[in-house]
C-alpha positions in Angstrom: 15.0 -53.2 -86.8 13.4 -51.5 -89.8 9.8 -50.4 -90.0 7.9 -49.3 -93.1 4.8 -47.2 -92.7 2.0 -46.5 -95.2 -0.8 -44.1 -94.7 -2.3 -40.7 -95.5 0.3 -38.0 -95.9 -1.4 -35.1 -94.1 -0.5 -31.9 -92.5 -2.2 -31.5 -89.1 -3.6 -28.0 -88.4 -4.1 -27.9 -84.6 -6.8 -25.6 -83.3 -7.5 -25.1 -79.6 -11.3 -24.6 -79.1 -12.8 -22.5 -76.4 -15.8 -24.8 -76.2 -17.6 -27.5 -78.3 -20.1 -25.2 -80.0 -18.1 -25.2 -83.3 -18.2 -29.0 -83.4 -22.0 -28.8 -83.4 -21.9 -26.0 -86.0 -19.8 -28.1 -88.3 -21.8 -31.3 -87.6 -18.7 -33.2 -86.3 -19.1 -36.0 -83.7 -16.8 -35.2 -80.9 -13.8 -37.5 -80.8 -14.2 -38.8 -84.3 -12.4 -38.5 -87.6 -14.7 -37.2 -90.3 -13.8 -36.9 -94.0 -14.7 -33.5 -95.5 -14.4 -32.0 -98.9 -12.1 -29.1 -99.8 -14.9 -26.5 -99.5 -15.8 -27.7 -96.0 -12.1 -27.8 -95.0 -11.7 -24.2 -96.2 -14.9 -23.2 -94.4 -13.6 -24.7 -91.1 -10.3 -22.9 -91.6 -12.1 -19.6 -92.0 -14.5 -20.1 -89.1 -11.5 -20.9 -86.8 -9.3 -18.0 -88.0 -9.4 -16.3 -84.7 -8.2 -19.3 -82.7 -4.7 -20.4 -81.8 -3.3 -22.7 -84.5 -0.1 -24.6 -85.3 0.8 -27.1 -87.9 2.8 -30.4 -88.0 3.3 -33.3 -90.4 0.6 -35.8 -89.6 -1.5 -38.8 -90.4 -1.7 -41.7 -88.1 1.0 -43.9 -89.6 3.3 -41.0 -90.2 3.0 -40.1 -86.5 4.0 -43.6 -85.5 6.9 -43.7 -87.9 8.0 -40.3 -86.6 8.0 -41.7 -83.0 10.0 -44.8 -84.0 12.6 -42.6 -85.8 13.2 -40.8 -82.5 14.0 -44.2 -80.9 16.9 -44.8 -83.3 14.8 -47.1 -85.6 15.4 -47.2 -89.3 12.1 -46.0 -90.8 10.4 -45.3 -94.1 7.0 -43.9 -95.1 4.9 -44.3 -98.2 2.4 -41.6 -99.1 1.3 -39.1 -101.7 1.5 -35.3 -101.5 0.7 -32.3 -103.7 3.2 -29.9 -105.3 2.3 -27.1 -102.8 3.6 -25.5 -99.7 2.0 -28.1 -97.4 3.5 -30.9 -99.4 7.0 -29.3 -99.1 6.4 -28.9 -95.4 5.4 -32.5 -95.0 8.4 -33.9 -96.9 10.9 -31.6 -95.2 9.6 -32.5 -91.7 9.8 -36.2 -92.3 13.3 -36.0 -93.8 14.6 -33.8 -91.1 13.6 -36.5 -88.6 15.6 -39.2 -90.4 12.7 -40.9 -92.2 13.2 -42.3 -95.7 10.3 -40.8 -97.7 8.7 -42.7 -100.5 6.4 -39.9 -101.5 4.5 -39.8 -104.8 3.4 -36.5 -106.3 0.0 -35.3 -107.4 -1.5 -32.3 -109.0 -4.1 -32.2 -106.1 -3.6 -30.3 -102.9 -1.7 -32.0 -100.1 -4.2 -33.4 -97.6 -4.8 -31.7 -94.3 -6.4 -32.6 -91.1 -7.9 -29.9 -88.9 -7.6 -31.2 -85.4 -10.0 -29.4 -83.1 -8.9 -29.7 -79.5 -11.7 -29.4 -76.9 -11.1 -27.9 -73.5 -11.3 -31.4 -72.0 -8.3 -32.4 -74.3 -10.4 -34.6 -76.7 -9.6 -34.0 -80.3 -12.0 -34.1 -83.3 -10.6 -34.4 -86.8 -12.1 -32.9 -90.0 -9.9 -34.4 -92.7 -9.6 -33.4 -96.3 -7.5 -36.2 -97.9 -6.6 -34.3 -101.1 -3.6 -35.9 -102.7 -3.3 -38.6 -100.0 -6.3 -40.4 -101.2 -4.7 -40.8 -104.7 -2.1 -43.2 -103.4 -2.9 -46.3 -105.4 -2.2 -50.0 -105.6 -0.2 -49.4 -108.8 2.3 -47.3 -106.7 3.3 -50.3 -104.7 6.0 -52.7 -105.8 7.6 -55.6 -104.1 11.1 -54.0 -103.9 9.7 -51.2 -101.6 9.0 -53.8 -98.9 12.5 -55.5 -99.1 14.6 -55.3 -96.0 12.0 -54.3 -93.5 10.8 -56.4 -90.5 7.5 -54.6 -89.8 4.8 -52.9 -91.9 2.6 -50.5 -90.1 -0.7 -49.6 -91.7 -3.3 -47.1 -90.6 -6.9 -48.1 -90.8 -7.8 -44.8 -92.5 -6.6 -46.3 -95.7 -9.7 -48.6 -95.7 -11.4 -46.2 -98.1 -9.0 -47.7 -100.8 -9.5 -51.5 -100.3 -7.4 -52.3 -103.4 -4.5 -50.4 -102.0 -4.6 -51.9 -98.6 -5.1 -55.4 -100.0 -2.0 -55.1 -102.2 0.1 -53.7 -99.3 -0.9 -56.6 -97.2 -0.1 -59.2 -99.9 3.3 -57.6 -100.6 4.1 -57.5 -96.9 3.3 -61.1 -96.4 5.2 -62.1 -99.5 8.2 -60.2 -98.2 8.0 -61.9 -94.7 7.2 -58.7 -92.8 5.1 -58.6 -89.6 2.1 -56.6 -90.4 0.6 -54.2 -87.9 -2.8 -52.4 -88.3 -4.2 -49.6 -86.3 -8.0 -49.4 -86.5 -8.0 -45.6 -86.8 -11.4 -44.4 -85.6 -14.6 -45.9 -84.4 -16.8 -44.5 -87.2 -14.3 -45.8 -89.8 -14.4 -49.2 -88.2 -18.2 -49.2 -88.0 -18.5 -48.5 -91.7 -16.0 -51.2 -92.7 -16.5 -53.9 -90.1 -16.7 -56.9 -92.4 -13.7 -55.9 -94.5 -11.5 -55.1 -91.4 -12.5 -58.4 -89.8 -11.4 -60.3 -92.9 -8.0 -58.6 -93.4 -7.1 -59.0 -89.7 -7.9 -62.7 -89.9 -6.0 -63.2 -93.1 -3.0 -60.9 -92.9 -2.5 -58.9 -89.7 -0.1 -60.0 -87.0 -0.6 -57.1 -84.6 -3.8 -55.1 -84.2 -4.1 -51.9 -82.2 -7.5 -50.5 -81.2 -8.9 -48.2 -78.6 -12.0 -49.1 -76.6 -14.5 -47.5 -79.0 -12.8 -49.0 -82.1 -12.7 -52.5 -80.5 -16.4 -52.2 -79.6 -17.3 -51.1 -83.2 -15.5 -54.1 -84.6 -16.6 -56.8 -82.1 -19.7 -55.4 -80.5 -18.1 -56.1 -77.1 -16.5 -54.4 -74.2 -12.7 -54.3 -73.8 -12.2 -57.6 -72.0 -14.4 -59.6 -74.4 -13.0 -57.6 -77.4 -9.4 -58.4 -76.6 -10.2 -62.1 -76.7 -12.1 -61.8 -79.9 -9.3 -59.8 -81.6 -6.6 -62.2 -80.4 -8.4 -65.1 -82.0 -8.0 -63.3 -85.3 -4.3 -62.4 -85.1 -1.1 -63.1 -83.2 -1.2 -60.0 -80.8 -4.1 -57.8 -80.0 -3.8 -54.5 -78.1 -6.9 -52.6 -76.8 -6.2 -49.2 -75.3 -8.6 -48.1 -72.6 -7.6 -44.5 -72.0 -6.8 -43.6 -68.4 -7.3 -47.3 -67.4 -4.3 -48.3 -69.4 -4.2 -51.0 -72.1 -4.9 -54.7 -72.5 -2.5 -57.0 -74.5 -3.2 -60.6 -75.5 -1.1 -63.2 -77.4 -2.6 -66.7 -77.3 -3.1 -67.5 -73.7 -0.8 -64.7 -72.5 -2.7 -61.7 -71.2 -1.1 -58.5 -69.8 -2.7 -55.4 -68.4 -0.6 -52.2 -68.5 -1.5 -49.3 -66.3 -1.6 -45.8 -67.7 1.2 -43.5 -66.7 0.2 -40.4 -64.7 0.0 -37.4 -67.0 -1.3 -33.8 -67.1 -3.5 -34.1 -70.2 -3.4 -31.2 -72.7 -4.3 -32.9 -76.0 -4.9 -36.6 -76.8 -3.8 -36.2 -80.4 -1.2 -38.9 -81.2 -1.7 -40.9 -78.0 -2.5 -44.1 -79.9 0.1 -43.5 -82.6 2.9 -43.0 -80.1 1.7 -46.0 -78.0 2.1 -48.1 -81.2 5.5 -46.7 -81.7 6.7 -47.6 -78.3 5.1 -51.1 -78.4 6.6 -51.9 -81.8 10.0 -50.6 -80.6 9.8 -53.1 -77.7 8.7 -56.0 -79.9 11.3 -55.3 -82.5 14.0 -55.3 -79.9 13.0 -58.6 -78.4 11.3 -57.3 -75.3 8.4 -59.0 -73.5 4.7 -58.0 -74.1 4.7 -56.3 -70.7 7.8 -54.2 -71.3 6.7 -53.4 -74.8 3.4 -52.2 -73.4 5.2 -50.2 -70.7 7.2 -48.3 -73.4 4.0 -47.7 -75.4 2.3 -46.3 -72.3 5.3 -44.2 -71.5 5.3 -42.5 -74.9 1.5 -42.0 -74.9 1.7 -40.4 -71.4 4.2 -37.8 -72.6 2.6 -36.9 -76.0 -0.7 -36.0 -74.3 1.1 -33.5 -72.2 1.8 -31.4 -75.3 -0.3 -29.9 -78.1 -0.1 -32.1 -81.2 1.6 -35.5 -81.9 5.2 -34.2 -81.9 7.4 -33.8 -78.8 10.4 -31.7 -78.2 13.9 -33.2 -78.3 14.4 -32.6 -74.6 11.3 -34.8 -74.0 12.7 -37.5 -76.3 16.0 -37.5 -74.4 14.2 -38.2 -71.2 12.1 -40.9 -72.8 15.1 -42.7 -74.2 16.6 -42.7 -70.7 13.5 -44.2 -69.2 13.3 -46.8 -72.0 16.8 -47.9 -71.3 15.7 -48.5 -67.7 12.7 -50.6 -68.9 15.0 -52.7 -71.2 17.1 -53.6 -68.1 14.1 -54.9 -66.2 
């Protein structure tokens, strides 16, 4: 099984908030991903200087690829970084985790996402795309897609429709299964018609949370899963603590959420996708693939950020082996 990811190459800067007052000060809707310019990103960085912070390679697709690499999956990631310390950090982190990096260089700063974590564990992103947004359709060639079984695309790329269209065309021409994560409800709301079109024409597996599914279909989870499954082969709608819904044709599965002590929801959807794709790529049923997705999501929300310690991954691999025997 080989999975190719494409997305915004970002470094996540994780900030633990004392309350939500700063979100109001910055004008950021809680739970959303908002694009900001460099000046605003610097302003947020300064205003949160007294808070606990840590950094990690990030971006939605990169997080999913990172998770798959820990499950002994051959992975690669396409993105663009700057010639700066954050760019070096991103590349080193990906390579140290066994991911083949197809990273283009830019004179712009490496993109960064300030992830502000509220006391209730919800996270709000202020994202300065920087060099990441400069990844272009011209950077993609057919040979990059050769030899992979899955292409995983993050919906945040929707700001560059030419890029995402070319990636989808090359994926289809190369015979890959194409997977799309819808990214964020405000992104979906602003690009509803385009997303509906590409899902119908190119996407095999679509991932959405409850808010994203509603933004695209105008419907609640049960109705939305049906609407999405009519557009592509497999639809997944995640409904937080209530678990997830999966539909393929007439086959419908509900997966319960695993018990967890929630510290930070960053990466929950990304790691769910990693687990689900691992299951599908290894010939498991929808139900067992969903169980693995739920398992990974339950563990990543028990830590700060989207990266888990190796000891946690060792435990997860043991549990996954048990699921595979079911």
